[in-house]
C-alpha positions as protocol buffer text, in pm:
chain_id: "A"
residue {
  index: 1
  type: MET
  ca { x: 470 y: 2632 z: 138 }
}
residue {
  index: 2
  type: LYS
  ca { x: 279 y: 2586 z: -192 }
}
residue {
  index: 3
  type: PRO
  ca { x: 419 y: 2780 z: -483 }
}
residue {
  index: 4
  type: THR
  ca { x: 207 y: 3080 z: -590 }
}
residue {
  index: 5
  type: THR
  ca { x: 251 y: 2996 z: -961 }
}
residue {
  index: 6
  type: PRO
  ca { x: -48 y: 2783 z: -1051 }
}
residue {
  index: 7
  type: SER
  ca { x: 2 y: 2450 z: -1208 }
}
residue {
  index: 8
  type: VAL
  ca { x: -153 y: 2212 z: -1439 }
}
residue {
  index: 9
  type: LEU
  ca { x: -98 y: 1839 z: -1552 }
}
residue {
  index: 10
  type: PHE
  ca { x: -234 y: 1761 z: -1889 }
}
residue {
  index: 11
  type: VAL
  ca { x: -292 y: 1366 z: -1935 }
}
residue {
  index: 12
  type: CYS
  ca { x: -394 y: 1171 z: -2234 }
}
residue {
  index: 13
  type: ALA
  ca { x: -322 y: 787 z: -2305 }
}
residue {
  index: 14
  type: LYS
  ca { x: -2 y: 798 z: -2499 }
}
residue {
  index: 15
  type: ASN
  ca { x: 110 y: 1164 z: -2420 }
}
residue {
  index: 16
  type: GLY
  ca { x: 218 y: 1201 z: -2784 }
}
residue {
  index: 17
  type: GLY
  ca { x: -73 y: 1413 z: -2910 }
}
residue {
  index: 18
  type: LYS
  ca { x: -348 y: 1583 z: -2736 }
}
residue {
  index: 19
  type: SER
  ca { x: -191 y: 1625 z: -2414 }
}
residue {
  index: 20
  type: GLN
  ca { x: 127 y: 1750 z: -2544 }
}
residue {
  index: 21
  type: MET
  ca { x: -79 y: 1996 z: -2772 }
}
residue {
  index: 22
  type: ALA
  ca { x: -269 y: 2126 z: -2473 }
}
residue {
  index: 23
  type: ALA
  ca { x: 60 y: 2164 z: -2263 }
}
residue {
  index: 24
  type: ALA
  ca { x: 236 y: 2351 z: -2559 }
}
residue {
  index: 25
  type: LEU
  ca { x: -60 y: 2582 z: -2598 }
}
residue {
  index: 26
  type: MET
  ca { x: -81 y: 2662 z: -2252 }
}
residue {
  index: 27
  type: ASP
  ca { x: 295 y: 2728 z: -2238 }
}
residue {
  index: 28
  type: LYS
  ca { x: 262 y: 2970 z: -2532 }
}
residue {
  index: 29
  type: HIS
  ca { x: -59 y: 3162 z: -2380 }
}
residue {
  index: 30
  type: ALA
  ca { x: 46 y: 3164 z: -2027 }
}
residue {
  index: 31
  type: ALA
  ca { x: 404 y: 3303 z: -2102 }
}
residue {
  index: 32
  type: GLY
  ca { x: 543 y: 3160 z: -1757 }
}
residue {
  index: 33
  type: ALA
  ca { x: 219 y: 3267 z: -1550 }
}
residue {
  index: 34
  type: VAL
  ca { x: 147 y: 2877 z: -1511 }
}
residue {
  index: 35
  type: ALA
  ca { x: 353 y: 2576 z: -1446 }
}
residue {
  index: 36
  type: VAL
  ca { x: 269 y: 2326 z: -1708 }
}
residue {
  index: 37
  type: HIS
  ca { x: 315 y: 1953 z: -1713 }
}
residue {
  index: 38
  type: SER
  ca { x: 198 y: 1664 z: -1935 }
}
residue {
  index: 39
  type: ALA
  ca { x: 197 y: 1273 z: -1904 }
}
residue {
  index: 40
  type: GLY
  ca { x: 39 y: 956 z: -2028 }
}
residue {
  index: 41
  type: THR
  ca { x: -135 y: 658 z: -1873 }
}
residue {
  index: 42
  type: ARG
  ca { x: 9 y: 431 z: -2129 }
}
residue {
  index: 43
  type: PRO
  ca { x: 300 y: 643 z: -2274 }
}
residue {
  index: 44
  type: GLY
  ca { x: 402 y: 599 z: -2638 }
}
residue {
  index: 45
  type: LYS
  ca { x: 748 y: 620 z: -2794 }
}
residue {
  index: 46
  type: GLN
  ca { x: 719 y: 927 z: -2973 }
}
residue {
  index: 47
  type: ILE
  ca { x: 552 y: 1266 z: -3028 }
}
residue {
  index: 48
  type: ASN
  ca { x: 281 y: 1260 z: -3298 }
}
residue {
  index: 49
  type: ALA
  ca { x: 434 y: 1461 z: -3610 }
}
residue {
  index: 50
  type: LEU
  ca { x: 98 y: 1584 z: -3738 }
}
residue {
  index: 51
  type: SER
  ca { x: 6 y: 1704 z: -3397 }
}
residue {
  index: 52
  type: ALA
  ca { x: 349 y: 1890 z: -3365 }
}
residue {
  index: 53
  type: GLU
  ca { x: 285 y: 2054 z: -3714 }
}
residue {
  index: 54
  type: VAL
  ca { x: -58 y: 2179 z: -3655 }
}
residue {
  index: 55
  type: VAL
  ca { x: -3 y: 2314 z: -3322 }
}
residue {
  index: 56
  type: ALA
  ca { x: 314 y: 2503 z: -3478 }
}
residue {
  index: 57
  type: GLU
  ca { x: 68 y: 2681 z: -3694 }
}
residue {
  index: 58
  type: LEU
  ca { x: -74 y: 2851 z: -3373 }
}
residue {
  index: 59
  type: GLY
  ca { x: 286 y: 2950 z: -3263 }
}
residue {
  index: 60
  type: ALA
  ca { x: 320 y: 2689 z: -3003 }
}
residue {
  index: 61
  type: ASP
  ca { x: 604 y: 2428 z: -2999 }
}
residue {
  index: 62
  type: MET
  ca { x: 572 y: 2059 z: -2882 }
}
residue {
  index: 63
  type: SER
  ca { x: 843 y: 1910 z: -3080 }
}
residue {
  index: 64
  type: ALA
  ca { x: 1096 y: 1895 z: -2789 }
}
residue {
  index: 65
  type: GLY
  ca { x: 856 y: 1692 z: -2588 }
}
residue {
  index: 66
  type: HIS
  ca { x: 860 y: 1330 z: -2522 }
}
residue {
  index: 67
  type: PRO
  ca { x: 597 y: 1071 z: -2378 }
}
residue {
  index: 68
  type: LYS
  ca { x: 615 y: 1012 z: -2011 }
}
residue {
  index: 69
  type: PRO
  ca { x: 411 y: 839 z: -1741 }
}
residue {
  index: 70
  type: VAL
  ca { x: 203 y: 1025 z: -1484 }
}
residue {
  index: 71
  type: ASP
  ca { x: 426 y: 1098 z: -1170 }
}
residue {
  index: 72
  type: PRO
  ca { x: 232 y: 1042 z: -841 }
}
residue {
  index: 73
  type: GLU
  ca { x: 398 y: 1313 z: -684 }
}
residue {
  index: 74
  type: LEU
  ca { x: 324 y: 1565 z: -958 }
}
residue {
  index: 75
  type: LEU
  ca { x: -36 y: 1447 z: -966 }
}
residue {
  index: 76
  type: ARG
  ca { x: -82 y: 1507 z: -587 }
}
residue {
  index: 77
  type: SER
  ca { x: 77 y: 1844 z: -595 }
}
residue {
  index: 78
  type: VAL
  ca { x: -60 y: 2036 z: -918 }
}
residue {
  index: 79
  type: ASP
  ca { x: -367 y: 2266 z: -899 }
}
residue {
  index: 80
  type: ARG
  ca { x: -542 y: 2109 z: -1192 }
}
residue {
  index: 81
  type: VAL
  ca { x: -533 y: 1770 z: -1353 }
}
residue {
  index: 82
  type: VAL
  ca { x: -694 y: 1770 z: -1717 }
}
residue {
  index: 83
  type: VAL
  ca { x: -765 y: 1451 z: -1883 }
}
residue {
  index: 84
  type: LEU
  ca { x: -808 y: 1483 z: -2268 }
}
residue {
  index: 85
  type: GLY
  ca { x: -1041 y: 1219 z: -2417 }
}
residue {
  index: 86
  type: SER
  ca { x: -1190 y: 913 z: -2308 }
}
residue {
  index: 87
  type: GLU
  ca { x: -912 y: 683 z: -2350 }
}
residue {
  index: 88
  type: ALA
  ca { x: -716 y: 777 z: -2033 }
}
residue {
  index: 89
  type: GLU
  ca { x: -847 y: 746 z: -1683 }
}
residue {
  index: 90
  type: VAL
  ca { x: -678 y: 922 z: -1373 }
}
residue {
  index: 91
  type: GLU
  ca { x: -787 y: 841 z: -1029 }
}
residue {
  index: 92
  type: PRO
  ca { x: -751 y: 1078 z: -751 }
}
residue {
  index: 93
  type: VAL
  ca { x: -451 y: 989 z: -504 }
}
residue {
  index: 94
  type: GLU
  ca { x: -448 y: 1082 z: -125 }
}
residue {
  index: 95
  type: GLY
  ca { x: -351 y: 1444 z: -44 }
}
residue {
  index: 96
  type: MET
  ca { x: -423 y: 1589 z: -393 }
}
residue {
  index: 97
  type: ALA
  ca { x: -408 y: 1969 z: -388 }
}
residue {
  index: 98
  type: GLY
  ca { x: -607 y: 2004 z: -692 }
}
residue {
  index: 99
  type: THR
  ca { x: -901 y: 1867 z: -901 }
}
residue {
  index: 100
  type: ILE
  ca { x: -938 y: 1631 z: -1185 }
}
residue {
  index: 101
  type: GLU
  ca { x: -1141 y: 1718 z: -1488 }
}
residue {
  index: 102
  type: THR
  ca { x: -1205 y: 1545 z: -1832 }
}
residue {
  index: 103
  type: TRP
  ca { x: -1220 y: 1726 z: -2164 }
}
residue {
  index: 104
  type: HIS
  ca { x: -1426 y: 1534 z: -2418 }
}
residue {
  index: 105
  type: THR
  ca { x: -1255 y: 1705 z: -2713 }
}
residue {
  index: 106
  type: ASP
  ca { x: -1395 y: 1742 z: -3059 }
}
residue {
  index: 107
  type: GLU
  ca { x: -1363 y: 1406 z: -3304 }
}
residue {
  index: 108
  type: PRO
  ca { x: -1395 y: 1518 z: -3659 }
}
residue {
  index: 109
  type: SER
  ca { x: -1330 y: 1210 z: -3771 }
}
residue {
  index: 110
  type: GLU
  ca { x: -1704 y: 1122 z: -3671 }
}
residue {
  index: 111
  type: ARG
  ca { x: -1814 y: 1374 z: -3917 }
}
residue {
  index: 112
  type: GLY
  ca { x: -1589 y: 1219 z: -4197 }
}
residue {
  index: 113
  type: ILE
  ca { x: -1299 y: 1469 z: -4152 }
}
residue {
  index: 114
  type: GLU
  ca { x: -952 y: 1331 z: -4139 }
}
residue {
  index: 115
  type: GLY
  ca { x: -584 y: 1424 z: -4181 }
}
residue {
  index: 116
  type: ALA
  ca { x: -449 y: 1760 z: -4119 }
}
residue {
  index: 117
  type: GLU
  ca { x: -796 y: 1922 z: -4130 }
}
residue {
  index: 118
  type: ARG
  ca { x: -902 y: 1686 z: -3854 }
}
residue {
  index: 119
  type: MET
  ca { x: -603 y: 1776 z: -3655 }
}
residue {
  index: 120
  type: ARG
  ca { x: -668 y: 2146 z: -3689 }
}
residue {
  index: 121
  type: LEU
  ca { x: -1022 y: 2104 z: -3557 }
}
residue {
  index: 122
  type: VAL
  ca { x: -898 y: 1931 z: -3252 }
}
residue {
  index: 123
  type: CYS
  ca { x: -622 y: 2175 z: -3211 }
}
residue {
  index: 124
  type: ASP
  ca { x: -869 y: 2452 z: -3226 }
}
residue {
  index: 125
  type: ASP
  ca { x: -1104 y: 2286 z: -2977 }
}
residue {
  index: 126
  type: ILE
  ca { x: -812 y: 2248 z: -2724 }
}
residue {
  index: 127
  type: ASP
  ca { x: -683 y: 2578 z: -2778 }
}
residue {
  index: 128
  type: THR
  ca { x: -1028 y: 2731 z: -2672 }
}
residue {
  index: 129
  type: ARG
  ca { x: -1039 y: 2522 z: -2371 }
}
residue {
  index: 130
  type: VAL
  ca { x: -697 y: 2596 z: -2270 }
}
residue {
  index: 131
  type: ARG
  ca { x: -751 y: 2981 z: -2299 }
}
residue {
  index: 132
  type: ARG
  ca { x: -1052 y: 2942 z: -2084 }
}
residue {
  index: 133
  type: LEU
  ca { x: -865 y: 2728 z: -1811 }
}
residue {
  index: 134
  type: LEU
  ca { x: -578 y: 2995 z: -1839 }
}
residue {
  index: 135
  type: GLY
  ca { x: -829 y: 3236 z: -1714 }
}
residue {
  index: 136
  type: GLU
  ca { x: -951 y: 3019 z: -1432 }
}
residue {
  index: 137
  type: LEU
  ca { x: -612 y: 2936 z: -1314 }
}
residue {
  index: 138
  type: THR
  ca { x: -472 y: 3307 z: -1310 }
}
residue {
  index: 139
  type: GLY
  ca { x: -795 y: 3475 z: -1206 }
}
residue {
  index: 140
  type: ALA
  ca { x: -813 y: 3669 z: -1526 }
}
residue {
  index: 141
  type: THR
  ca { x: -1172 y: 3785 z: -1643 }
}
residue {
  index: 142
  type: GLY
  ca { x: -1313 y: 3884 z: -1977 }
}
residue {
  index: 143
  type: PRO
  ca { x: -1595 y: 3818 z: -2220 }
}
residue {
  index: 144
  type: ARG
  ca { x: -1617 y: 3502 z: -2422 }
}
residue {
  index: 145
  type: ILE
  ca { x: -1667 y: 3599 z: -2801 }
}
residue {
  index: 146
  type: GLU
  ca { x: -1810 y: 3337 z: -3039 }
}
residue {
  index: 147
  type: VAL
  ca { x: -1838 y: 3386 z: -3417 }
}
residue {
  index: 148
  type: PHE
  ca { x: -2093 y: 3160 z: -3583 }
}
residue {
  index: 149
  type: GLU
  ca { x: -2002 y: 3155 z: -3971 }
}
residue {
  index: 150
  type: PRO
  ca { x: -2175 y: 3013 z: -4290 }
}
residue {
  index: 151
  type: ALA
  ca { x: -2020 y: 2702 z: -4449 }
}
residue {
  index: 152
  type: LEU
  ca { x: -1645 y: 2752 z: -4534 }
}
residue {
  index: 153
  type: CYS
  ca { x: -1424 y: 2545 z: -4738 }
}
residue {
  index: 154
  type: CYS
  ca { x: -1199 y: 2501 z: -4420 }
}
residue {
  index: 155
  type: ASN
  ca { x: -1209 y: 2611 z: -4056 }
}
residue {
  index: 156
  type: THR
  ca { x: -1096 y: 2970 z: -4151 }
}
residue {
  index: 157
  type: GLY
  ca { x: -1210 y: 3004 z: -4514 }
}
residue {
  index: 158
  type: VAL
  ca { x: -868 y: 3113 z: -4604 }
}
residue {
  index: 159
  type: CYS
  ca { x: -799 y: 2852 z: -4863 }
}
residue {
  index: 160
  type: GLY
  ca { x: -846 y: 2777 z: -5220 }
}
residue {
  index: 161
  type: PRO
  ca { x: -770 y: 3006 z: -5533 }
}
residue {
  index: 162
  type: ASP
  ca { x: -1041 y: 3262 z: -5461 }
}
residue {
  index: 163
  type: VAL
  ca { x: -975 y: 3382 z: -5097 }
}
residue {
  index: 164
  type: ASP
  ca { x: -1229 y: 3632 z: -4974 }
}
residue {
  index: 165
  type: GLN
  ca { x: -1011 y: 3915 z: -4831 }
}
residue {
  index: 166
  type: ALA
  ca { x: -1265 y: 3992 z: -4569 }
}
residue {
  index: 167
  type: LEU
  ca { x: -1198 y: 3643 z: -4437 }
}
residue {
  index: 168
  type: VAL
  ca { x: -814 y: 3692 z: -4450 }
}
residue {
  index: 169
  type: GLU
  ca { x: -848 y: 4028 z: -4259 }
}
residue {
  index: 170
  type: PHE
  ca { x: -1098 y: 3869 z: -4004 }
}
residue {
  index: 171
  type: THR
  ca { x: -871 y: 3578 z: -3935 }
}
residue {
  index: 172
  type: ALA
  ca { x: -584 y: 3825 z: -3879 }
}
residue {
  index: 173
  type: ASP
  ca { x: -785 y: 4007 z: -3649 }
}
residue {
  index: 174
  type: LEU
  ca { x: -885 y: 3715 z: -3448 }
}
residue {
  index: 175
  type: GLU
  ca { x: -515 y: 3582 z: -3401 }
}
residue {
  index: 176
  type: HIS
  ca { x: -430 y: 3955 z: -3285 }
}
residue {
  index: 177
  type: LEU
  ca { x: -701 y: 3924 z: -3033 }
}
residue {
  index: 178
  type: ARG
  ca { x: -600 y: 3576 z: -2911 }
}
residue {
  index: 179
  type: SER
  ca { x: -220 y: 3679 z: -2880 }
}
residue {
  index: 180
  type: ARG
  ca { x: -359 y: 3937 z: -2623 }
}
residue {
  index: 181
  type: GLY
  ca { x: -535 y: 3651 z: -2426 }
}
residue {
  index: 182
  type: VAL
  ca { x: -890 y: 3726 z: -2551 }
}
residue {
  index: 183
  type: ASP
  ca { x: -1129 y: 3430 z: -2560 }
}
residue {
  index: 184
  type: ILE
  ca { x: -1268 y: 3409 z: -2919 }
}
residue {
  index: 185
  type: THR
  ca { x: -1404 y: 3099 z: -3090 }
}
residue {
  index: 186
  type: ARG
  ca { x: -1517 y: 3058 z: -3448 }
}
residue {
  index: 187
  type: HIS
  ca { x: -1746 y: 2777 z: -3574 }
}
residue {
  index: 188
  type: ASN
  ca { x: -1844 y: 2728 z: -3940 }
}
residue {
  index: 189
  type: LEU
  ca { x: -2162 y: 2544 z: -4057 }
}
residue {
  index: 190
  type: ALA
  ca { x: -1977 y: 2310 z: -4245 }
}
residue {
  index: 191
  type: ASN
  ca { x: -1723 y: 2179 z: -4008 }
}
residue {
  index: 192
  type: ASP
  ca { x: -1896 y: 2236 z: -3686 }
}
residue {
  index: 193
  type: PRO
  ca { x: -2264 y: 2184 z: -3718 }
}
residue {
  index: 194
  type: GLN
  ca { x: -2314 y: 2046 z: -3365 }
}
residue {
  index: 195
  type: ALA
  ca { x: -2214 y: 2380 z: -3226 }
}
residue {
  index: 196
  type: PHE
  ca { x: -2490 y: 2550 z: -3401 }
}
residue {
  index: 197
  type: ALA
  ca { x: -2732 y: 2293 z: -3299 }
}
residue {
  index: 198
  type: GLY
  ca { x: -2638 y: 2298 z: -2945 }
}
residue {
  index: 199
  type: ASN
  ca { x: -2674 y: 2678 z: -2896 }
}
residue {
  index: 200
  type: PRO
  ca { x: -3037 y: 2789 z: -2843 }
}
residue {
  index: 201
  type: ALA
  ca { x: -2961 y: 3139 z: -2933 }
}
residue {
  index: 202
  type: VAL
  ca { x: -2819 y: 3034 z: -3275 }
}
residue {
  index: 203
  type: ARG
  ca { x: -3084 y: 2767 z: -3345 }
}
residue {
  index: 204
  type: ASP
  ca { x: -3365 y: 3045 z: -3290 }
}
residue {
  index: 205
  type: PHE
  ca { x: -3144 y: 3276 z: -3519 }
}
residue {
  index: 206
  type: LEU
  ca { x: -3126 y: 3031 z: -3815 }
}
residue {
  index: 207
  type: ARG
  ca { x: -3490 y: 2946 z: -3781 }
}
residue {
  index: 208
  type: VAL
  ca { x: -3567 y: 3304 z: -3850 }
}
residue {
  index: 209
  type: ALA
  ca { x: -3278 y: 3439 z: -4079 }
}
residue {
  index: 210
  type: GLY
  ca { x: -3125 y: 3116 z: -4216 }
}
residue {
  index: 211
  type: SER
  ca { x: -2769 y: 3062 z: -4299 }
}
residue {
  index: 212
  type: ALA
  ca { x: -2796 y: 3378 z: -4535 }
}
residue {
  index: 213
  type: GLY
  ca { x: -2802 y: 3578 z: -4199 }
}
residue {
  index: 214
  type: LEU
  ca { x: -2453 y: 3469 z: -4078 }
}
residue {
  index: 215
  type: PRO
  ca { x: -2197 y: 3530 z: -3947 }
}
residue {
  index: 216
  type: LEU
  ca { x: -2350 y: 3567 z: -3596 }
}
residue {
  index: 217
  type: VAL
  ca { x: -2139 y: 3725 z: -3311 }
}
residue {
  index: 218
  type: LEU
  ca { x: -2232 y: 3637 z: -2950 }
}
residue {
  index: 219
  type: VAL
  ca { x: -2067 y: 3776 z: -2626 }
}
residue {
  index: 220
  type: ASP
  ca { x: -2120 y: 3577 z: -2324 }
}
residue {
  index: 221
  type: GLY
  ca { x: -2399 y: 3397 z: -2505 }
}
residue {
  index: 222
  type: VAL
  ca { x: -2580 y: 3738 z: -2597 }
}
residue {
  index: 223
  type: THR
  ca { x: -2619 y: 3819 z: -2955 }
}
residue {
  index: 224
  type: VAL
  ca { x: -2431 y: 4141 z: -3072 }
}
residue {
  index: 225
  type: ALA
  ca { x: -2406 y: 4145 z: -3426 }
}
residue {
  index: 226
  type: ALA
  ca { x: -2504 y: 3964 z: -3736 }
}
residue {
  index: 227
  type: GLY
  ca { x: -2486 y: 3979 z: -4118 }
}
residue {
  index: 228
  type: ALA
  ca { x: -2129 y: 4095 z: -4134 }
}
residue {
  index: 229
  type: TYR
  ca { x: -1786 y: 4042 z: -3989 }
}
residue {
  index: 230
  type: PRO
  ca { x: -1687 y: 4292 z: -3705 }
}
residue {
  index: 231
  type: ASP
  ca { x: -1358 y: 4476 z: -3783 }
}
residue {
  index: 232
  type: ARG
  ca { x: -1085 y: 4483 z: -3542 }
}
residue {
  index: 233
  type: ALA
  ca { x: -1205 y: 4806 z: -3356 }
}
residue {
  index: 234
  type: ARG
  ca { x: -1534 y: 4642 z: -3295 }
}
residue {
  index: 235
  type: LEU
  ca { x: -1380 y: 4307 z: -3168 }
}
residue {
  index: 236
  type: GLU
  ca { x: -1153 y: 4506 z: -2942 }
}
residue {
  index: 237
  type: ALA
  ca { x: -1442 y: 4701 z: -2805 }
}
residue {
  index: 238
  type: LEU
  ca { x: -1639 y: 4366 z: -2743 }
}
residue {
  index: 239
  type: ALA
  ca { x: -1334 y: 4225 z: -2581 }
}
residue {
  index: 240
  type: GLN
  ca { x: -1314 y: 4497 z: -2336 }
}
residue {
  index: 241
  type: GLN
  ca { x: -1678 y: 4457 z: -2238 }
}
residue {
  index: 242
  type: ALA
  ca { x: -1762 y: 4792 z: -2397 }
}
residue {
  index: 243
  type: ALA
  ca { x: -2135 y: 4820 z: -2502 }
}
residue {
  index: 244
  type: PRO
  ca { x: -2167 y: 5017 z: -2819 }
}
residue {
  index: 245
  type: ALA
  ca { x: -2473 y: 4972 z: -3019 }
}
residue {
  index: 246
  type: PRO
  ca { x: -2453 y: 4666 z: -3267 }
}
residue {
  index: 247
  type: GLN
  ca { x: -2342 y: 4795 z: -3603 }
}
residue {
  index: 248
  type: ALA
  ca { x: -2186 y: 4659 z: -3917 }
}
residue {
  index: 249
  type: GLY
  ca { x: -1816 y: 4672 z: -3944 }
}
residue {
  index: 250
  type: SER
  ca { x: -1584 y: 4742 z: -4243 }
}
residue {
  index: 251
  type: ARG
  ca { x: -1660 y: 4366 z: -4359 }
}
residue {
  index: 252
  type: PRO
  ca { x: -1893 y: 4312 z: -4654 }
}
residue {
  index: 253
  type: ASP
  ca { x: -2244 y: 4268 z: -4554 }
}
residue {
  index: 254
  type: LEU
  ca { x: -2333 y: 3896 z: -4618 }
}
residue {
  index: 255
  type: GLY
  ca { x: -2706 y: 3952 z: -4686 }
}
residue {
  index: 256
  type: LEU
  ca { x: -2904 y: 3949 z: -4380 }
}
residue {
  index: 257
  type: SER
  ca { x: -3247 y: 4084 z: -4509 }
}
residue {
  index: 258
  type: ALA
  ca { x: -3609 y: 3974 z: -4508 }
}
residue {
  index: 259
  type: ALA
  ca { x: -3577 y: 3873 z: -4863 }
}
residue {
  index: 260
  type: ALA
  ca { x: -3250 y: 3657 z: -4799 }
}
residue {
  index: 261
  type: ALA
  ca { x: -3421 y: 3501 z: -4505 }
}
residue {
  index: 262
  type: GLU
  ca { x: -3722 y: 3394 z: -4687 }
}
residue {
  index: 263
  type: GLU
  ca { x: -3530 y: 3247 z: -4964 }
}
residue {
  index: 264
  type: SER
  ca { x: -3289 y: 3052 z: -4725 }
}
residue {
  index: 265
  type: ALA
  ca { x: -3358 y: 2689 z: -4764 }
}
residue {
  index: 266
  type: GLY
  ca { x: -3221 y: 2362 z: -4626 }
}
residue {
  index: 267
  type: CYS
  ca { x: -3221 y: 2197 z: -4288 }
}
residue {
  index: 268
  type: CYS
  ca { x: -3143 y: 2538 z: -4112 }
}
residue {
  index: 269
  type: GLY
  ca { x: -3414 y: 2744 z: -4295 }
}
residue {
  index: 270
  type: PRO
  ca { x: -3713 y: 2911 z: -4132 }
}
residue {
  index: 271
  type: THR
  ca { x: -3893 y: 2580 z: -4118 }
}
residue {
  index: 272
  type: GLY
  ca { x: -3600 y: 2357 z: -4091 }
}
residue {
  index: 273
  type: CYS
  ca { x: -3505 y: 2107 z: -3816 }
}
residue {
  index: 274
  type: CYS
  ca { x: -3227 y: 2303 z: -3625 }
}
C-alpha cells in the first residue's frame, strides 16, 4: 500500500548545493508532513559550505547531508521528482508513481552578482518554489503575496550603517508569516529587475507611477496596495484572503503621488522601456 505521506526527491548534478538546499527548506516548512529526499546525477564529494551557511539564515539545516546518487527505486516511488537547474537530467523509469519537473532557478551571476549575495538570491528563489510545492503536495491552499520594492542595497534592504526601521519591521513581519506557511515573495528593482519586466501588472504600474510609487503589493496577481509597506495586521488579512479596502499601513509612505510620478525618471519612468 502506498504511504499516505507525500514524498519528493530533489535532484541536481552534484547534490552539494541546490538540491540539498531545497531538501533542507522543505524539511523546515513541511515539519514532517512530506518525506524529503535529495540526490545527484553526478554526486560530488561534499556539501557546498556557502549554500549551507545561507540556508541556515532561513532556519534550515543541510549541514548533515552528504552527496549521493539517484536511487532508481526511490525515483520510481516518490510523488514528485524536482530537477534543479539545467546541468542535471533525469529520465523517467518504468512504473513511476509520480512526475518529473524542472526548476530553472534564478542565476544572479548573469547580472554580475556573486558570492554570498548571489547564494541568498538563489536560496530565496528556491524557498519560494519549495513553499509553493509544499502546498501542492499537501493540498494546502492560500493566496500568493508578492511585494515589488524600490532598488535596495541588498535583497532585504536591512544592511549598511543607516538601516531603515520600516524595512527591519517589514522583514520581520514577512518571516513571521512565512513561518506560518504563507506564500510571500519579495522582489527589489536593483537585484531582481526581470521580475518587474516579466509581470504585466507591474510593468503597467511603473509606466504610470514610476519607481517612486513602489512598493507594490499583489495578491494572486491583483494589486492591493502601493506606496507603503503593509503592517503585520494587513499582511495577515491578505494571507487569510480577507478583502478589506486597500489602505496604507503603519509603514512610511514612499511618495506615491502625481508629482512623484511625473518626476520619476529612468528606464521605468512613464515613458520608459519597461
